[in-house]
N, C-alpha and C positions, 0 to 999 in steps of 0.2 A: 504494500500500500504506500509506503514511504517513497519508493521509486516512482510510482505513478504520480504522486503529488509533486515530486521534484521535476519530473518530465513536463507535467502540465504547467508548472511555474515557469520553466525555461521557455516553453512554447509561447506562453502569454506575454512574457517580458522581452522576447526577441525583437519585436518591432520597436521597442523603446530605445534600442541602440541605434536606430536609424538617424540619418542626418536631420537635425532639428529645423533647418531652414527650408526643408522640402517636405510637403505632405504628399502621401501616396495618391490622394484623390485629385488634388489640384496642382501638383508639382510646385513650382515657385510662385504661382499665382495665388490670389486670396479669394477669388470668387469663381463659381461654377454655375452654368445653366445647363439643365438636362431636359430633353424632350423624349417622352416615352409613349409607346403605343403597345397596349396589352390585349391579348386574346382571352376572353372569359372562359371559365371552366365550371361545370355543374357542381362539382364537389368544392367545398370551401377550404379543404385541408390541403397543405402543400407536401406533406409526407404521410403516406406514400403518394407519389405524384398522381394527380388526377388525369384522366384520359378522355372525359366527355366534354368536347368543345361545344360551346353554345353561341348563339348570336348576341354576344355581350362583349363590349370593348371598353378599354380605359385609355383616355387621353390624359397625359399628365405633364405639367411643367414644374420643374423643381429648381429652386435657387438654393445653393449651398455655399457654406464657408468652412474652411478647414479648422479642425480642433483636435483635441486628444481626449481619450477616455482611459483614465489610469495609465497615462503615458503611451497608449497605443494610438496610432494615427486614426483619425475619425473625421466625419463631416456632420455638421448640423444643417438641417434643411427646412425650408418652407415649401410645401407641395400644394399645388392647386390642380385638381383633377376633375374630369367629367366622365361619368360612365354613360355608355350609349347602348341601349338594348333594342333589338329588333325581333319580331316574330315570337312564336311559342315553341318551346322544346323542353323535353323531360318534365312536363307538367308545370312549367313556369312561364309567365307572361313577361318576357325579358324587356319589352318596351316600357313596362311600368317602372323599371329601375334606372331610367335615364335621369341621373341626379348629380349635381355638382357637389364637390367635397373639398375641404381644406384640412391640411395636416401639418403638424410640426413633427419632424422625425430626425433620427440619428442613425448613422451607419458606422460600424467599426471594422477595421481591416482584420481579416483572419490570416491572410498571407499574400505574398506576391512572388511570382516567378517570372523573371525577365519583365515583360510589359503586361503581364496578365495578373489580375488580382481577384481575390475572393473576399466578400464581405457579408455581414449579417446586420440587420437593422430592425428598428421598431419605431412606431410613431403613434400619436394620438391626435384626433381631430373630430370634425363634424361633417355630416352630410346634410344637405339642405332640407331634406324631409325624411321621416322614417317610412318604412314600407313593410309589407308582410314578410319579406325575406330576412331583414335585419331587425326590425321591431324597435329600433332606437335611432336617434340622430347621432349619438356618440359612436365613434369609430376607433378601433385599435388596429394597427397595421404591423405585420411582421413580414420581412422580406429576406431573401437570399439572392446574392448577386455575383456574377462573374463578369469582370470588365477587362478591357484591353485598351492600353494607352497607345493610340496610333502615333501621336507625337506629343509635344508639350502642351498644345492647345486642345486637341481633339481626342475623343475616346468613344468607345462603344461599350454598352452593357447589356447583358441578358439577365433578366430578373424574374423571380417567382414571388408574387405578392399575395398576401392573405389579408383580408379585411373582415373584422367581426365586431360585435359589441361586447365581447368578453363576458357573455352571459349576464349583462346588466339588464336585459329584458327577456321575457319568456321566449321570444322567437329569436333564433340566432343561426340561420342557415349559412351565413357568411358569403363572401365573394372571394374568388381566387383568379389570378391572371398570370399567364406566361407573357413576357414581353421583351421588346428590344428598345434600347434608348441610345441617344447620342448625347455626349457631354461636350461642353465648350468651356475652357478655362480662360479667365481674363483677369 
């Protein structure tokens, strides 16, 4: 057990030895804009990966600044999103869930290999109206991301995002999205 704890400690503190003037998310820049397009899934859970694609999409704009989380490179973000639903599938009227949302979120670097990085993140926010799928305006977000730094200014990210009300309301069928994003550092 002691070896496992030591190993986990070393893995978690490894990014703390990184160059402090550079953040893995934004490089030497202090701001980042991201544009994200996500494909909706019927299951709201991200593990195991859902496979039932539905006519439900997420458009998201994210403004981020670099920070640290216990000396691990991180980013703090303001996200403005819009879900877009069309048609009926798997017993849900997806067009009823076309709702804007706003969130505050944070991502922490899990690791980086060359120009590829892996992160995990969480956020909290509101959707403009509650509905039968989530049952509350309050939103919690969890996400896993794999990203690629194309150069100092541009990058691409693949994300799996999960939104739910964290059981703060009786109904919590949640939303989940697979998506691609483009990042721009300035």
